[in-house]
VEXDREN-2710 file (C-alpha; in Angstrom, 1 decimal):
% VEXDREN-2710
k/r/px/py/pz
1/MET/-23.0/-77.3/12.5
2/GLY/-23.5/-76.3/16.3
3/HIS/-27.0/-76.3/17.8
4/GLY/-28.4/-72.8/19.3
5/ARG/-28.3/-71.8/23.0
6/LYS/-31.5/-73.3/24.6
7/LYS/-33.1/-71.8/27.6
8/LYS/-33.0/-73.2/31.0
9/ARG/-34.6/-70.7/32.8
10/THR/-38.1/-70.1/32.8
11/HIS/-40.3/-66.6/33.6
12/ALA/-43.5/-67.5/35.0
13/VAL/-46.2/-65.1/33.6
14/PRO/-48.8/-63.8/36.4
15/SER/-52.2/-65.0/35.4
16/GLN/-55.0/-62.2/35.7
17/GLU/-56.2/-63.1/39.0
18/GLU/-52.8/-62.9/40.5
19/MET/-52.6/-59.3/38.3
20/GLU/-55.9/-57.8/39.9
21/LYS/-54.9/-58.5/43.3
22/ILE/-51.5/-56.5/43.0
23/PRO/-52.1/-53.1/44.4
24/LYS/-51.5/-50.2/42.0
25/THR/-50.7/-46.7/43.1
26/LEU/-51.2/-43.4/41.4
27/VAL/-48.8/-40.6/42.9
28/VAL/-50.1/-37.2/41.5
29/LYS/-49.9/-34.0/42.6
30/SER/-52.8/-31.3/43.0
31/GLY/-52.9/-27.5/42.0
32/SER/-49.7/-25.0/41.5
33/VAL/-46.5/-26.6/43.6
34/GLY/-43.0/-25.7/43.3
35/ARG/-40.3/-27.4/41.4
36/SER/-39.3/-29.2/44.4
37/VAL/-42.4/-30.4/45.4
38/GLY/-42.8/-31.6/41.5
39/ALA/-39.2/-33.6/41.7
40/LEU/-40.6/-35.3/45.2
41/VAL/-43.7/-36.6/43.4
42/SER/-41.0/-38.0/40.3
43/ASP/-38.9/-39.7/43.6
44/VAL/-41.9/-41.3/44.9
45/ARG/-43.2/-42.4/41.7
46/HIS/-39.7/-44.2/41.2
47/VAL/-40.2/-45.8/44.8
48/MET/-43.4/-47.3/43.8
49/GLU/-42.6/-48.7/40.5
50/PRO/-43.3/-50.9/38.7
51/ASN/-46.8/-50.7/40.0
52/THR/-47.4/-47.1/39.3
53/ALA/-47.3/-44.7/36.2
54/SER/-43.7/-43.3/36.6
55/LYS/-44.7/-41.1/33.6
56/LEU/-47.6/-39.8/34.2
57/LYS/-48.1/-35.9/33.0
58/GLU/-51.4/-34.3/34.6
59/ARG/-52.8/-31.0/34.4
60/LYS/-53.5/-28.2/37.1
61/THR/-57.1/-28.4/36.7
62/ASN/-57.4/-32.4/37.0
63/LYS/-59.7/-33.0/39.9
64/ILE/-60.4/-36.3/42.2
65/LYS/-63.0/-37.5/39.8
66/ASP/-61.0/-37.5/37.0
67/TYR/-58.8/-40.0/38.4
68/ILE/-61.2/-42.1/39.8
69/ALA/-63.1/-42.1/36.5
70/VAL/-60.2/-44.0/35.2
71/SER/-59.1/-45.9/38.2
72/SER/-61.3/-49.3/37.2
73/GLN/-60.2/-49.1/33.5
74/LEU/-56.3/-49.1/35.2
75/GLY/-56.6/-51.1/38.1
76/LEU/-55.7/-48.1/40.3
77/THR/-56.1/-49.2/44.6
78/HIS/-54.4/-46.0/46.0
79/LEU/-53.8/-42.3/45.3
80/MET/-51.0/-40.4/46.8
81/LEU/-51.9/-36.9/46.2
82/PHE/-49.5/-34.2/46.9
83/SER/-50.5/-30.6/47.1
84/GLN/-48.3/-26.8/48.3
85/THR/-50.1/-24.5/50.5
86/GLU/-49.2/-21.4/52.2
87/ALA/-48.8/-23.2/55.8
88/GLY/-46.5/-26.3/53.6
89/THR/-46.4/-29.5/51.9
90/ASN/-49.2/-31.7/52.2
91/LEU/-49.8/-35.5/51.2
92/ARG/-52.9/-37.5/51.0
93/ILE/-53.1/-41.1/50.8
94/GLY/-56.3/-42.7/50.2
95/ARG/-58.1/-45.6/48.8
96/ILE/-59.8/-45.7/45.4
97/PRO/-62.9/-45.5/45.3
98/ARG/-64.3/-45.0/48.6
99/GLY/-61.8/-44.1/51.1
100/PRO/-60.7/-43.6/53.8
101/THR/-58.1/-40.8/53.4
102/LEU/-54.8/-39.9/55.5
103/TYR/-53.7/-36.4/55.3
104/PHE/-50.1/-36.4/56.4
105/ARG/-48.3/-32.9/56.8
106/VAL/-44.7/-32.8/55.4
107/ASN/-42.5/-31.4/57.7
108/LYS/-39.2/-32.1/55.7
109/TYR/-37.9/-33.8/52.8
110/SER/-35.0/-34.6/50.5
111/LEU/-35.0/-35.5/47.2
112/ALA/-32.9/-38.7/46.0
113/LYS/-30.5/-36.8/44.2
114/ASP/-29.6/-35.3/47.5
115/CYS/-29.2/-38.5/49.3
116/LEU/-26.9/-40.0/46.2
117/LYS/-24.5/-37.2/46.5
118/LEU/-24.0/-37.9/50.6
119/GLN/-22.7/-41.4/49.2
120/ARG/-18.9/-41.8/48.1
121/THR/-20.1/-44.6/45.7
122/PRO/-23.3/-44.2/44.9
123/HIS/-25.4/-46.9/44.2
124/VAL/-27.7/-46.5/40.7
125/SER/-29.3/-49.5/39.0
126/ASP/-32.5/-49.7/37.1
127/ALA/-32.5/-53.4/37.6
128/GLU/-33.9/-52.8/41.0
129/TYR/-36.7/-51.3/39.6
130/LYS/-38.0/-54.0/37.8
131/THR/-39.8/-55.9/41.2
132/SER/-41.9/-54.1/44.1
133/PRO/-40.0/-52.9/47.1
134/LEU/-40.4/-54.6/50.5
135/ILE/-42.0/-53.1/53.3
136/ILE/-41.3/-52.5/56.4
137/LEU/-43.5/-51.2/59.6
138/ASN/-41.3/-50.3/62.6
139/ASN/-42.6/-49.0/65.8
140/PHE/-46.4/-49.4/64.9
141/ALA/-47.7/-52.1/67.1
142/GLY/-49.4/-51.5/70.4
143/GLU/-52.8/-51.4/71.8
144/GLU/-52.3/-48.4/73.7
145/LYS/-51.4/-46.0/70.7
146/GLY/-54.7/-46.1/69.6
147/LYS/-56.9/-46.9/66.4
148/GLU/-55.3/-43.8/64.2
149/LEU/-52.1/-46.0/63.9
150/LYS/-54.2/-49.3/63.4
151/LEU/-55.8/-48.0/60.7
152/MET/-52.5/-46.1/59.2
153/THR/-50.9/-49.5/59.5
154/ALA/-53.5/-51.4/57.5
155/MET/-53.5/-48.9/55.0
156/LEU/-49.5/-48.6/54.3
157/GLN/-49.5/-52.1/54.3
158/ASN/-52.2/-52.5/51.7
159/MET/-50.3/-50.4/49.2
160/PHE/-47.4/-53.2/48.4
161/PRO/-47.9/-56.1/47.0
162/ALA/-48.3/-59.2/49.8
163/ILE/-45.5/-61.7/49.4
164/ASN/-45.2/-65.5/50.7
165/PRO/-41.5/-66.2/51.7
166/SER/-42.1/-70.2/51.5
167/THR/-43.0/-69.6/47.1
168/MET/-41.0/-65.9/46.4
169/HIS/-38.0/-65.8/44.5
170/LEU/-34.8/-64.0/46.7
171/SER/-33.6/-62.4/43.4
172/ASP/-37.1/-60.4/43.5
173/ALA/-36.3/-58.4/46.8
174/ARG/-34.0/-55.8/45.8
175/ARG/-35.4/-53.1/47.5
176/VAL/-37.3/-51.9/50.8
177/VAL/-39.3/-49.0/52.0
178/LEU/-39.3/-48.2/55.5
179/PHE/-42.1/-46.4/57.5
180/ASN/-40.6/-45.7/61.2
181/TYR/-42.7/-44.2/64.0
182/ASN/-41.4/-41.9/66.6
183/GLU/-43.2/-41.8/69.8
184/ALA/-41.8/-39.0/71.2
185/THR/-42.3/-36.5/68.6
186/GLY/-45.3/-38.3/66.7
187/MET/-43.9/-38.3/63.4
188/VAL/-43.5/-41.1/60.7
189/ASP/-40.1/-41.3/58.9
190/PHE/-39.9/-42.4/55.2
191/ARG/-36.7/-44.2/54.0
192/HIS/-36.1/-46.0/50.5
193/PHE/-33.2/-48.4/50.2
194/THR/-31.3/-51.0/48.2
195/ILE/-30.0/-54.2/49.4
196/VAL/-26.8/-55.4/49.3
197/VAL/-25.4/-58.3/49.7
198/LYS/-21.1/-58.4/50.7
199/PRO/-18.9/-61.2/51.3
200/VAL/-17.8/-62.2/55.5
201/GLY/-14.7/-62.6/57.1
202/VAL/-12.4/-61.0/54.5
203/THR/-10.8/-57.5/54.7
204/LYS/-11.7/-54.7/52.3
205/GLY/-9.1/-55.4/49.4
206/VAL/-10.0/-58.9/49.5
207/LYS/-13.8/-57.7/49.2
208/ARG/-12.5/-55.6/46.2
209/VAL/-11.4/-58.3/44.4
210/ILE/-14.4/-60.8/45.0
211/MET/-16.9/-58.3/44.2
212/ALA/-15.3/-56.1/41.8
213/LYS/-15.6/-57.2/37.8
214/ASN/-12.4/-55.7/36.9
215/LEU/-9.2/-56.8/38.8
216/PRO/-7.6/-53.9/40.9
217/SER/-4.1/-52.6/39.7
218/LEU/-1.5/-53.6/41.3
219/ALA/1.4/-51.6/39.5
220/GLY/2.3/-49.7/42.8
221/TYR/2.9/-53.1/44.9
222/ASP/5.9/-55.2/44.7
223/ASP/3.5/-58.1/45.9
224/ILE/-0.1/-59.1/46.2
225/SER/0.7/-59.7/49.9
226/GLU/1.3/-55.7/50.4
227/TYR/-2.3/-54.8/48.8
228/VAL/-3.3/-57.4/51.4
229/LEU/-2.0/-56.6/54.4
230/ARG/-2.2/-52.9/53.6
231/GLU/-5.7/-53.0/54.4
232/ALA/-6.1/-55.9/56.9
233/PHE/-7.2/-53.7/59.4
234/ALA/-11.2/-53.9/60.0
235/SER/-13.3/-50.7/59.3
236/GLU/-16.4/-49.3/60.4
237/SER/-18.3/-51.3/58.2
238/ASP/-16.3/-54.6/58.6
239/VAL/-17.2/-54.8/62.5
240/GLU/-21.1/-54.6/60.9
241/ASP/-20.5/-57.4/58.8
242/GLY/-19.2/-60.0/61.6
243/PRO/-20.1/-63.1/61.8
244/GLU/-23.2/-62.3/63.9
245/ASN/-24.8/-60.3/61.3
246/SER/-24.1/-62.9/58.5
247/VAL/-26.9/-64.8/56.9
248/THR/-26.8/-67.8/54.5
249/LEU/-28.2/-67.6/51.3
250/PRO/-31.2/-70.1/50.7
251/GLN/-31.0/-69.4/46.4
252/ASP/-28.6/-67.9/44.4
253/TYR/-28.8/-64.0/45.0
254/VAL/-27.9/-61.6/42.0
255/GLY/-24.0/-60.8/42.6
256/ARG/-20.7/-61.8/41.9
257/GLY/-20.5/-65.2/43.5
258/ASN/-23.8/-64.8/45.5
259/THR/-24.8/-68.5/45.5
260/LYS/-26.8/-71.2/47.5
261/ASN/-25.5/-72.0/51.2
262/GLU/-22.7/-69.2/51.2
263/GLN/-21.9/-66.9/53.6
264/ARG/-23.1/-63.2/53.4
265/ALA/-23.8/-59.7/55.1
266/ILE/-26.7/-58.1/54.3
267/ARG/-26.4/-54.5/54.4
268/LEU/-29.0/-51.1/53.1
269/LEU/-28.1/-48.7/50.9
270/GLU/-30.3/-45.4/50.9
271/LEU/-32.0/-44.5/47.3
272/GLY/-33.9/-41.6/48.5
273/PRO/-36.2/-39.6/48.9
274/ARG/-36.6/-39.4/52.7
275/MET/-39.4/-37.7/54.0
276/GLU/-40.7/-37.0/57.8
277/LEU/-44.5/-37.0/58.0
278/ARG/-46.9/-36.1/60.7
279/LEU/-50.6/-37.2/60.5
280/MET/-53.2/-34.8/60.7
281/LYS/-56.5/-36.4/60.4
282/ILE/-58.5/-39.3/59.0
283/GLU/-61.6/-39.0/56.6
284/GLY/-64.2/-41.9/55.8
285/GLY/-64.3/-41.2/52.2
286/LEU/-62.0/-40.1/49.6
287/CYS/-60.8/-36.8/50.5
288/GLU/-64.7/-36.4/52.3
289/GLY/-66.9/-37.9/54.4
290/ASP/-67.0/-38.2/58.5
291/ILE/-63.7/-37.5/60.2
292/LEU/-62.7/-40.2/61.8
293/TYR/-59.3/-38.8/63.7
294/HIS/-57.9/-35.2/64.2
295/ASN/-54.9/-34.1/65.5
296/TYR/-55.9/-30.7/66.6
297/LEU/-59.6/-30.7/66.8
298/HIS/-61.3/-32.7/69.2
299/LYS/-65.4/-32.3/69.4
300/THR/-67.9/-33.9/71.8
301/LYS/-70.9/-36.5/71.4
302/SER/-73.3/-34.3/71.1
303/GLN/-71.6/-32.0/68.4
304/LEU/-70.8/-35.8/66.5
305/GLU/-74.5/-36.7/66.6
306/LYS/-75.6/-33.5/65.4
307/GLU/-72.7/-33.6/62.4
308/ALA/-73.9/-37.4/61.6
309/ARG/-77.9/-36.0/61.6
310/MET/-76.7/-32.6/58.8
311/ARG/-74.5/-35.0/56.8
312/GLN/-77.6/-37.9/56.2
313/ILE/-79.8/-34.7/55.8
314/LYS/-77.4/-33.7/53.1
315/LEU/-77.6/-37.0/51.4
316/THR/-81.0/-37.4/51.6
317/ARG/-81.6/-34.1/49.6
318/GLN/-78.7/-35.5/47.2
319/ALA/-80.9/-38.7/46.6
320/ARG/-83.8/-37.0/45.8
321/ARG/-82.5/-34.0/43.7
322/ARG/-80.9/-36.9/41.8
323/GLN/-84.0/-39.0/41.2
324/GLU/-85.9/-35.3/40.2
325/GLN/-82.9/-35.0/37.5
326/GLU/-83.8/-38.3/36.4
327/GLN/-87.7/-37.8/35.8
328/ASN/-86.8/-35.0/33.9
329/VAL/-84.6/-36.6/32.0
330/GLU/-87.1/-39.2/31.3
331/ARG/-89.7/-36.5/30.8
332/LYS/-87.8/-34.5/28.0
333/LYS/-86.7/-37.6/26.5
334/LYS/-90.5/-38.1/26.1
335/VAL/-91.4/-34.8/24.9
336/LYS/-88.5/-35.0/22.2
337/SER/-90.4/-38.2/21.2
338/ARG/-93.8/-37.4/21.0
339/LYS/-92.5/-34.2/18.7
340/VAL/-90.2/-36.3/16.5
341/ASN/-93.5/-38.5/15.8
342/THR/-95.8/-35.3/15.1
343/ALA/-93.4/-34.4/12.8
344/LYS/-93.0/-38.0/10.8
345/ASN/-97.2/-37.8/10.6
346/GLU/-97.2/-34.2/9.1
347/LYS/-94.7/-35.0/6.7
348/THR/-96.6/-38.0/6.0
349/SER/-99.7/-36.1/5.5
350/ASP/-97.9/-33.5/3.0
351/ASP/-97.0/-36.0/0.9
352/ASP/-100.2/-37.7/0.2
353/ARG/-102.1/-34.2/-0.1
354/ASP/-99.3/-33.7/-3.1
355/ASN/-100.0/-36.8/-4.3
356/ASP/-104.1/-36.0/-4.1
357/ASP/-103.2/-32.6/-5.9
358/GLU/-101.2/-34.4/-8.7
359/TYR/-104.4/-36.6/-9.3
360/ASP/-106.6/-34.0/-9.7
361/SER/-104.7/-32.2/-11.8
362/MET/-104.3/-35.1/-14.0
363/SER/-108.1/-36.2/-14.0
364/GLY/-109.3/-32.2/-14.5
365/ALA/-107.0/-32.5/-17.8
366/ASP/-108.5/-35.6/-18.5
367/SER/-112.2/-34.1/-18.0
368/ASP/-111.5/-31.0/-20.2
369/ALA/-110.9/-33.1/-23.2
370/ALA/-113.4/-35.6/-22.6
371/PRO/-116.2/-32.9/-23.3
372/SER/-114.9/-32.6/-27.2
373/ASP/-115.3/-36.0/-27.7
374/ASN/-118.8/-36.2/-26.6
375/SER/-119.8/-33.1/-28.3
376/ASP/-118.1/-34.8/-31.7
377/VAL/-120.0/-38.3/-30.5
378/GLU/-123.2/-35.8/-30.4
379/SER/-122.9/-34.1/-34.1
380/GLU/-122.4/-37.6/-35.4
381/ALA/-125.2/-39.1/-33.8
382/LYS/-127.3/-36.1/-34.9
383/ILE/-126.3/-36.8/-38.3
384/VAL/-126.5/-40.7/-38.3
385/LEU/-129.8/-40.6/-36.4
386/PRO/-132.8/-41.0/-38.7
387/LYS/-135.8/-38.4/-38.7
388/SER/-138.2/-40.3/-36.9
389/THR/-136.3/-40.2/-33.8
390/ARG/-135.6/-36.6/-34.2
391/THR/-139.3/-36.1/-34.5
392/ARG/-140.3/-37.5/-31.4
393/ALA/-141.9/-35.2/-29.3
394/SER/-141.0/-36.2/-25.8
395/ALA/-139.7/-39.2/-23.3
396/ASP/-143.4/-39.5/-22.3
397/ASP/-145.0/-40.4/-25.6
398/PHE/-144.6/-44.0/-25.1
399/GLY/-145.3/-45.7/-28.6
400/ALA/-147.1/-42.2/-30.1
401/ASP/-144.8/-42.8/-33.0
402/GLU/-146.3/-46.6/-33.7
403/PHE/-149.9/-45.0/-33.2
404/LYS/-149.4/-42.2/-35.7
405/GLU/-147.8/-44.7/-38.0
406/SER/-150.8/-46.9/-37.8
407/ASP/-153.4/-43.9/-38.1
408/ASP/-151.7/-43.3/-41.6
409/GLU/-152.0/-46.5/-42.8
410/ASP/-155.7/-46.5/-41.9
411/ASP/-156.6/-42.8/-43.8
412/GLY/-157.1/-44.7/-47.3
413/ALA/-155.3/-46.7/-49.9
414/GLY/-154.4/-43.4/-52.4
415/ASP/-151.9/-42.5/-50.0
416/GLY/-150.3/-46.1/-50.4
417/GLU/-150.1/-46.2/-53.3
418/MET/-148.4/-43.0/-53.9
419/ASN/-145.9/-44.1/-50.9
420/ASP/-145.0/-47.2/-53.3
421/GLU/-144.9/-45.3/-56.2
422/ASP/-142.3/-43.2/-54.4
423/ASP/-140.4/-46.0/-52.7
424/TYR/-140.2/-47.6/-56.2
425/ALA/-138.8/-44.7/-57.7
426/GLU/-136.6/-44.5/-54.9
427/GLU/-135.5/-48.0/-56.0
428/GLU/-134.6/-47.1/-59.9
429/ARG/-132.6/-44.0/-58.8
430/LYS/-130.1/-46.1/-56.7
431/PRO/-129.1/-48.4/-59.5
432/ALA/-128.5/-45.2/-61.4
433/LYS/-126.0/-43.7/-59.1
434/ARG/-124.1/-47.1/-59.3
435/SER/-124.1/-46.7/-63.2
436/LYS/-122.5/-43.3/-62.7
437/ILE/-119.6/-44.6/-60.3
438/SER/-118.8/-47.5/-62.5
439/LYS/-119.0/-44.9/-65.8
440/SER/-116.9/-42.7/-64.2
441/ALA/-114.2/-45.4/-63.1
442/THR/-114.1/-47.1/-66.7
443/PRO/-112.4/-43.9/-68.4
444/LYS/-110.2/-43.9/-66.0
445/LYS/-108.6/-47.9/-66.9
446/ALA/-109.2/-46.5/-70.4
447/LYS/-106.3/-43.8/-69.8
448/SER/-104.5/-46.4/-67.9
449/SER/-104.5/-48.9/-71.0
450/LYS/-103.8/-45.9/-73.7
451/SER/-100.6/-45.3/-71.7
452/SER/-99.5/-48.8/-71.3
453/ASN/-100.0/-48.8/-75.2
454/LYS/-98.2/-45.8/-75.3
455/ARG/-95.1/-47.0/-73.5
456/LYS/-94.8/-50.0/-75.2
END
């Protein structure tokens, strides 16, 4: 049983720090633009791949603040904003989030599809857009050209990732973006190319055989020498690919036969789009702030100082207003919390009041039932209490009953004898009552005995 294919090439995944260093550009349109400007925006997004949002769908109502709000989450570093007015098409390139911002007027432009139509055999491949393009700045150097060009050079360079020739792979260099400054007209030309590698020192027919994936048809030739000698004459492109324009490949490159240490000619094929730009002004912030440069307006020193002073006053007012708003928010929060606490206290007091009412109602019912019981007890007390306690005159007659009883004892012996007789009579009546009760109980027992005899 055969073994599976072993992976020989390894693709190094960039670390998080390296990913954060890679600049990412957001290409959008602002306001209402025509169909051609919308196609231009799509072409520029295609140029900035893979470090851009190529399928972004923005709205006409989106503001710059909306893009700044999501820039930190998406890791955006630059903003390219296209807009269209009655005067023409404009392009703003700004550094997120604090600027500066370059304002360009797009004098002319051509779409990518128009550039490909001009070629006899257009070169189209999606694999070329998997890596970032190289940037070439031509004719931007020179101290006599002004500070605006230095700032423009730094801005354009930082839009593309930096490269290290000693560590980069040659196969990653697939495309080129060219910015060319024309001193005569003051214009900046924008071009987009793909890199093509061709053999050197062979005829056009042999190049086709070497570079083509499929061999050409030789049905119209008697011998292969006819095919080779028929196109032996050098064309303009063959002259450009002479020995003086050839290079030795330090690494393997994409394409058939492009191996290390081979002699190859480097050519550029345009992919599009094209743009002709004119720098109008530079602002210190992101689409706002101090005007660092203007192509038409030139102000004196006193005017610049006045604008700076007015700007400082505006910033002071904004800071004061922001502070007042924060204080108002804090005050409203305190008032709201106080109202909430008051509502909670009122609710608890209402609950306590309801509980008290329920307790009072229950205690009232008990008090209504209590007097009836007391009245029964009092009535029973009136029946049970002896006569001596009922005949007591008042609470102040301390020992009055005892004093009367002693007086009665001292009155005479006759009364005492009569009392003794009465007591004796009462004692004789009590056994009589007991006998009556016993007599009434005995017949019942007799009846029960008689009934039991009858049953027997």
